[in-house]
C-alpha positions as CSV (number, residue, x, y, z in Angstrom):
1,X,4.3,96.0,-60.8
2,X,5.8,95.3,-64.2
3,X,8.7,93.3,-62.6
4,X,6.2,91.1,-60.7
5,X,4.3,90.2,-63.9
6,X,7.6,89.3,-65.7
7,X,8.7,87.1,-62.8
8,X,5.3,85.4,-62.8
9,X,5.6,84.7,-66.5
10,X,9.1,83.3,-66.1
11,X,8.1,80.9,-63.4
12,X,5.1,79.8,-65.4
13,X,7.2,79.1,-68.5
14,X,9.8,77.0,-66.6
15,X,7.3,74.8,-64.7
16,X,7.7,71.0,-65.4
17,X,4.6,69.0,-65.2
18,X,4.6,65.1,-64.7
19,X,1.8,62.7,-65.3
20,X,1.2,60.2,-62.5
21,X,2.8,57.4,-64.6
22,X,5.9,59.6,-65.3
23,X,6.2,60.5,-61.7
24,X,6.0,56.8,-60.5
25,X,8.5,55.8,-63.1
26,X,11.0,58.5,-62.0
27,X,10.5,57.5,-58.4
28,X,11.2,53.8,-59.3
29,X,14.3,54.7,-61.2
30,X,15.6,56.9,-58.4
31,X,14.9,54.2,-55.7
32,X,16.4,51.4,-57.8
33,X,19.6,53.4,-58.5
34,X,20.0,54.3,-54.8
35,X,18.9,50.9,-53.3
36,X,19.7,48.3,-55.9
37,X,21.1,45.8,-53.4
38,X,20.4,46.2,-49.7
39,X,19.9,44.0,-46.6
40,X,16.7,44.8,-44.6
41,X,15.9,43.2,-41.2
42,X,12.4,42.8,-40.0
43,X,9.6,40.5,-38.8
44,X,7.3,38.8,-41.3
45,X,3.6,39.6,-41.2
46,X,0.6,39.2,-43.6
47,X,2.4,36.2,-45.2
48,X,0.6,34.9,-48.3
49,X,1.7,32.4,-50.9
50,X,0.0,32.8,-54.3
51,X,-1.0,29.8,-56.5
52,X,1.7,30.9,-58.9
53,X,4.3,30.2,-56.2
54,X,5.1,33.9,-55.6
55,X,5.1,35.0,-52.0
56,X,3.8,38.4,-50.7
57,X,4.5,39.6,-47.2
58,X,5.1,42.6,-45.0
59,X,8.4,43.3,-43.2
60,X,7.9,45.4,-40.1
61,X,9.7,46.6,-36.9
62,X,8.3,48.5,-33.9
63,X,7.8,51.7,-35.8
64,X,7.1,51.0,-39.5
65,X,6.3,48.4,-42.1
66,X,6.9,47.9,-45.9
67,X,5.3,45.5,-48.4
68,X,7.6,43.0,-50.1
69,X,7.4,40.4,-52.9
70,X,9.4,37.2,-53.1
71,X,9.0,35.7,-56.6
72,X,9.3,31.9,-57.1
73,X,12.4,32.0,-59.2
74,X,14.4,33.3,-56.2
75,X,13.0,30.6,-53.8
76,X,15.1,27.7,-54.9
77,X,17.7,28.1,-52.2
78,X,15.1,28.6,-49.5
79,X,15.4,25.6,-47.1
80,X,13.2,26.8,-44.2
81,X,9.5,27.6,-44.1
82,X,8.3,31.2,-43.9
83,X,5.5,32.2,-41.5
84,X,4.2,35.2,-39.7
85,X,6.3,36.3,-36.7
86,X,9.6,35.0,-38.1
87,X,12.5,37.5,-37.9
88,X,14.5,37.5,-41.1
89,X,17.2,39.3,-43.1
90,X,16.1,40.1,-46.6
91,X,18.5,40.8,-49.5
92,X,16.5,42.9,-51.9
93,X,16.1,45.9,-54.1
94,X,13.8,48.8,-53.4
95,X,11.4,49.8,-56.1
96,X,8.0,51.2,-56.8
97,X,5.1,49.2,-58.3
98,X,4.2,51.8,-60.9
99,X,0.5,50.7,-61.4
100,X,-0.4,51.6,-57.9
101,X,2.5,53.9,-56.9
102,X,3.3,51.5,-54.1
103,X,6.8,51.6,-52.6
104,X,8.0,48.0,-51.8
105,X,10.8,45.5,-51.6
106,X,11.6,42.9,-54.2
107,X,13.4,40.1,-52.2
108,X,16.0,37.8,-53.8
109,X,17.3,36.0,-50.7
110,X,16.0,35.4,-47.2
111,X,17.9,34.2,-44.1
112,X,16.5,33.6,-40.6
113,X,17.8,36.1,-38.1
114,X,19.9,34.6,-35.2
115,X,20.1,31.0,-36.6
116,X,21.3,29.3,-39.8
117,X,18.8,28.5,-42.5
118,X,19.6,24.8,-42.6
119,X,19.4,24.5,-38.8
120,X,16.0,26.3,-38.8
121,X,14.8,24.1,-41.7
122,X,15.9,21.0,-39.7
123,X,14.0,22.1,-36.6
124,X,10.9,23.0,-38.5
125,X,10.7,19.7,-40.4
126,X,11.6,17.7,-37.3
127,X,8.8,19.3,-35.3
128,X,6.2,18.8,-38.1
129,X,7.1,15.1,-38.8
130,X,7.2,14.4,-35.0
131,X,3.6,15.7,-34.7
132,X,2.6,13.4,-37.6
133,X,3.9,10.4,-35.7
134,X,6.8,9.5,-38.0
135,X,9.2,9.1,-35.1
136,X,7.0,6.9,-32.8
137,X,9.0,4.0,-31.3
138,X,6.0,1.6,-31.4
139,X,5.9,1.6,-35.2
140,X,9.6,0.7,-35.5
141,X,10.2,-2.9,-36.6
142,X,12.9,-5.4,-35.4
143,X,15.9,-6.0,-37.6
144,X,16.2,-9.6,-38.8
145,X,19.1,-11.4,-37.1
146,X,20.4,-13.5,-40.0
147,X,19.2,-11.9,-43.2
148,X,20.2,-13.6,-46.5
149,X,20.0,-10.4,-48.5
150,X,20.8,-6.9,-47.3
151,X,20.0,-3.9,-49.5
152,X,22.4,-1.0,-49.4
153,X,21.5,2.5,-50.7
154,X,24.6,4.6,-51.0
155,X,27.2,5.9,-53.4
156,X,29.0,3.1,-55.3
157,X,32.3,4.9,-55.1
158,X,32.2,6.0,-51.4
159,X,33.9,4.5,-48.4
160,X,30.5,3.4,-47.0
161,X,29.9,0.4,-49.3
162,X,33.5,-0.8,-49.0
163,X,33.2,-0.7,-45.2
164,X,29.9,-2.6,-45.3
165,X,31.3,-5.3,-47.6
166,X,34.4,-5.8,-45.5
167,X,32.4,-6.2,-42.2
168,X,29.8,-8.5,-43.7
169,X,32.4,-10.7,-45.4
170,X,34.4,-11.0,-42.2
171,X,31.5,-11.7,-39.9
172,X,29.2,-13.8,-42.0
173,X,30.3,-14.2,-45.6
174,X,27.1,-15.9,-46.8
175,X,25.1,-12.7,-46.7
176,X,24.2,-11.3,-50.1
177,X,24.7,-7.5,-50.6
178,X,22.3,-5.8,-53.0
179,X,23.7,-2.3,-53.9
180,X,21.4,0.4,-55.2
181,X,23.8,3.2,-56.3
182,X,22.7,6.8,-55.6
183,X,24.2,10.3,-55.1
184,X,24.5,11.1,-51.4
185,X,25.1,14.8,-51.6
186,X,24.3,17.8,-53.8
187,X,21.2,18.7,-55.8
188,X,18.9,15.8,-56.6
189,X,20.5,13.4,-54.1
190,X,17.4,13.3,-51.8
191,X,15.2,12.4,-54.8
192,X,17.5,9.6,-55.8
193,X,17.6,8.2,-52.3
194,X,13.8,8.3,-52.0
195,X,13.4,6.6,-55.4
196,X,15.9,3.9,-54.4
197,X,13.9,3.1,-51.2
198,X,10.7,2.8,-53.3
199,X,12.5,0.6,-55.9
200,X,13.9,-1.7,-53.3
201,X,10.5,-2.2,-51.8
202,X,9.0,-3.0,-55.2
203,X,11.7,-5.6,-55.9
204,X,11.2,-7.1,-52.4
205,X,14.5,-9.0,-52.5
206,X,16.2,-7.5,-49.5
207,X,15.2,-8.4,-45.9
208,X,16.7,-5.2,-44.4
209,X,17.9,-1.9,-46.0
210,X,20.9,0.2,-45.0
211,X,20.7,3.8,-46.2
212,X,23.5,6.2,-45.6
213,X,27.0,7.6,-46.3
214,X,30.2,8.6,-44.6
215,X,30.6,11.7,-42.5
216,X,30.6,15.3,-43.7
217,X,29.3,18.8,-43.0
218,X,25.7,19.7,-42.4
219,X,25.5,20.8,-46.1
220,X,27.0,17.5,-47.2
221,X,24.5,15.4,-45.1
222,X,21.5,17.6,-46.0
223,X,19.8,15.1,-48.4
224,X,19.1,12.9,-45.3
225,X,17.3,15.8,-43.7
226,X,14.9,16.3,-46.6
227,X,11.2,15.4,-46.4
228,X,11.2,13.2,-49.5
229,X,13.7,10.8,-47.8
230,X,11.8,10.8,-44.5
231,X,8.6,9.9,-46.2
232,X,10.2,7.1,-48.2
233,X,11.8,5.6,-45.1
234,X,8.5,5.9,-43.3
235,X,6.6,4.2,-46.1
236,X,9.1,1.3,-46.5
237,X,7.7,-2.2,-45.9
238,X,11.3,-3.4,-45.4
239,X,13.0,-2.5,-42.1
240,X,15.5,0.4,-42.6
241,X,18.7,1.1,-40.8
242,X,19.9,4.7,-41.1
243,X,23.7,4.8,-41.2
244,X,24.8,8.4,-41.9
245,X,28.4,8.7,-40.8
246,X,28.3,11.1,-37.8
247,X,28.6,10.1,-34.2
248,X,26.8,12.8,-32.3
249,X,24.4,14.7,-34.6
250,X,21.2,13.1,-35.8
251,X,19.5,13.5,-39.2
252,X,15.7,13.4,-39.9
253,X,16.4,10.0,-41.6
254,X,17.8,8.7,-38.2
255,X,14.6,9.6,-36.4
256,X,12.3,7.9,-38.9
257,X,14.4,4.7,-39.5
258,X,13.7,1.5,-37.6
259,X,17.3,1.6,-36.3
260,X,20.0,4.2,-36.2
261,X,23.7,3.3,-36.6
262,X,26.4,6.0,-36.1
263,X,28.4,4.8,-39.1
264,X,28.0,2.4,-42.1
265,X,30.4,0.0,-40.5
266,X,28.3,-0.1,-37.3
267,X,25.2,-0.8,-39.4
268,X,26.9,-3.8,-41.0
269,X,27.9,-5.1,-37.6
270,X,24.3,-4.7,-36.4
271,X,22.7,-6.4,-39.4
272,X,24.8,-9.5,-39.4
273,X,25.7,-11.5,-36.3
274,X,29.2,-12.9,-36.1
275,X,29.8,-16.5,-37.4
276,X,32.1,-17.0,-34.4
277,X,29.3,-15.9,-32.1
278,X,27.0,-18.5,-33.6
279,X,29.6,-21.2,-33.3
280,X,30.2,-20.3,-29.7
281,X,26.5,-20.4,-28.9
282,X,26.2,-23.9,-30.5
283,X,29.2,-25.1,-28.6
284,X,27.7,-23.7,-25.4
285,X,24.4,-25.5,-25.9
286,X,26.3,-28.8,-26.5
287,X,28.2,-28.3,-23.3
288,X,25.0,-27.6,-21.4
289,X,23.4,-30.8,-22.8
290,X,26.5,-32.8,-21.9
291,X,26.5,-31.5,-18.3
292,X,22.7,-32.2,-18.0
293,X,23.3,-35.8,-19.1
294,X,26.2,-36.3,-16.8
295,X,24.1,-34.9,-13.9
296,X,21.2,-37.3,-14.7
297,X,23.7,-40.2,-14.9
298,X,25.2,-39.3,-11.5
299,X,21.7,-39.0,-10.0
300,X,20.7,-42.4,-11.2
301,X,24.0,-43.9,-9.9
302,X,23.3,-42.4,-6.5
303,X,19.8,-43.9,-6.4
304,X,21.0,-47.2,-7.6
305,X,23.7,-47.3,-4.8
306,X,21.0,-46.4,-2.3
307,X,18.8,-49.3,-3.5
308,X,21.8,-51.7,-3.4
309,X,22.6,-50.7,0.2
310,X,19.0,-51.1,1.4
311,X,17.9,-54.1,3.5
312,X,15.2,-55.1,1.1
313,X,17.6,-55.7,-1.8
314,X,20.4,-57.4,0.1
315,X,18.9,-60.8,-0.1
316,X,17.5,-61.0,-3.6
317,X,20.8,-60.6,-5.5
318,X,19.1,-61.2,-8.8
319,X,17.0,-58.0,-8.4
320,X,20.1,-56.0,-7.8
321,X,21.8,-57.5,-10.8
322,X,18.8,-56.8,-12.9
323,X,18.7,-53.1,-11.8
324,X,22.4,-52.8,-12.4
325,X,22.0,-54.1,-16.0
326,X,19.2,-51.7,-16.6
327,X,21.2,-48.8,-15.3
328,X,24.1,-49.7,-17.6
329,X,21.8,-49.9,-20.5
330,X,20.3,-46.5,-19.7
331,X,23.8,-45.1,-19.5
332,X,24.7,-46.4,-22.8
333,X,21.5,-45.1,-24.4
334,X,22.0,-41.7,-22.9
335,X,25.6,-41.5,-24.0
336,X,24.7,-42.7,-27.5
337,X,21.9,-40.0,-27.8
338,X,24.2,-37.3,-26.5
339,X,26.9,-38.3,-29.1
340,X,24.3,-38.4,-31.9
341,X,22.7,-35.1,-30.9
342,X,26.0,-33.2,-30.9
343,X,27.1,-34.9,-34.2
344,X,23.8,-33.9,-35.9
345,X,24.0,-30.3,-34.7
346,X,27.6,-30.0,-35.9
347,X,26.6,-31.6,-39.3
348,X,23.7,-29.2,-39.6
349,X,25.9,-26.2,-38.8
350,X,28.5,-27.3,-41.3
351,X,25.7,-27.6,-43.9
352,X,24.4,-24.2,-43.2
353,X,27.9,-22.7,-43.3
354,X,28.6,-24.4,-46.6
355,X,25.3,-23.1,-48.2
356,X,26.0,-19.6,-47.0
357,X,29.6,-19.6,-48.4
358,X,28.2,-20.9,-51.7
359,X,25.9,-17.9,-51.9
360,X,28.7,-15.4,-51.2
361,X,29.0,-13.2,-54.3
362,X,32.6,-12.4,-53.4
363,X,33.5,-16.1,-53.3
364,X,32.2,-16.5,-56.8
365,X,34.4,-13.6,-58.0
366,X,37.4,-15.3,-56.4
367,X,37.0,-18.2,-58.8
368,X,37.5,-16.0,-61.8
369,X,33.9,-14.9,-62.5
370,X,32.8,-11.3,-62.9
371,X,29.5,-9.4,-62.8
372,X,28.6,-6.5,-65.1
373,X,26.3,-3.6,-64.6
374,X,24.7,-1.2,-67.2
375,X,24.8,2.6,-67.0
376,X,21.9,2.5,-64.5
377,X,23.7,0.2,-62.1
378,X,21.5,-2.8,-63.0
379,X,23.0,-6.3,-63.3
380,X,23.3,-7.5,-66.9
381,X,21.7,-10.9,-67.7
382,X,21.2,-10.7,-71.4
383,X,23.3,-9.2,-74.3
384,X,20.0,-8.0,-75.9
385,X,19.7,-5.4,-73.0
386,X,22.7,-3.5,-74.5
387,X,23.3,-1.4,-77.7
388,X,26.7,-0.5,-79.3
389,X,28.2,2.6,-77.9
390,X,26.9,2.0,-74.3
391,X,29.3,1.7,-71.4
392,X,29.2,-1.1,-68.8
393,X,31.0,-1.5,-65.4
394,X,32.4,-5.0,-64.7
395,X,33.2,-6.0,-61.1
396,X,36.1,-8.4,-60.7
397,X,37.5,-10.0,-57.5
398,X,40.0,-7.2,-57.4
399,X,38.8,-3.9,-58.7
400,X,36.4,-2.9,-61.6
401,X,36.6,-2.2,-65.3
402,X,34.7,0.3,-67.4
403,X,34.0,-1.0,-71.0
404,X,32.4,0.5,-74.1
405,X,30.2,-1.9,-76.2
406,X,31.4,-2.1,-79.9
407,X,30.0,-5.5,-81.0
408,X,27.2,-7.6,-79.6
409,X,27.1,-11.3,-80.3
410,X,24.5,-13.9,-79.3
């Protein structure tokens, strides 16, 4: 009996008692130490996004479920939209919400299960914008055939702008190219492209816009799959050609634009018709007119010969001679009009060609002139727009210069 009482006292003296808060804290520390970085797969349910930007959801499988929190600071890399029923992989830590003693996951990264996040984001945005009518063919506008000014939204240092300039100068040198320099990949590129589209519409100088870049990976081309760019293209009052350099895959920008070109070079060829093609068309029209005149002449000669051979006109020779003189006069008039018409068309074409060449900015640079741009890529027209210490870029006929302003005069 005595031994039992002593054992009871010993147990009572070694008993450790926790408060609820202490127990929850110890449970949290144990879980965080054991599961500080784990991948958990499951299906999203009870999805809710708080006004603060934090997301709360439940991850479940066939037999169990667990609550999870996805705080806003970890959502920056999230490209796709979350919704109930989506199967995901969650990189998270396991912890306890001490205030309620609730065991839950704290998510730091989410990936869709079975498909890449960028591809899923592309499909989700494409489906949503298509339902809104942004891809409808009936809203797409025709591209002007002979635009005087073409706006180009792309990187000023990429191959795209050089390809466009080479094509335009070769096919129709009188076309003016208005470049709006932007980033075409990386963080902030989509916002720059969207802002450029809006700025070009405010300026209203260009008759058609080419927006694009050279080829690259899906990640490189991603700015052209962002909603900001799609909305800006849709809202443009100026027709837009999407020229993202990839032959087979399409971007969201391609679907929304009025015309899709597989490369920037192809866009340049679509937007300006060939000068030689125009000359060939004018020459063809002149030849058709000449053949028509010759045909009328031969018809009149046939009729005149029939009149001359008829019995009624054999006797009164003076009538025949009168008709012959009139026919000769008609022939001379037709020949004179044909010659004058062809000469006037050739003169008009030469005049148009001369004016277009006079407007060619590259031709001006060939004569020793240059054009300077400020740090924002805007053309400088007045020295009062600059301050000492600023840098400017000067475009010459061959290459460019970067200069730093030290003294301003005038």
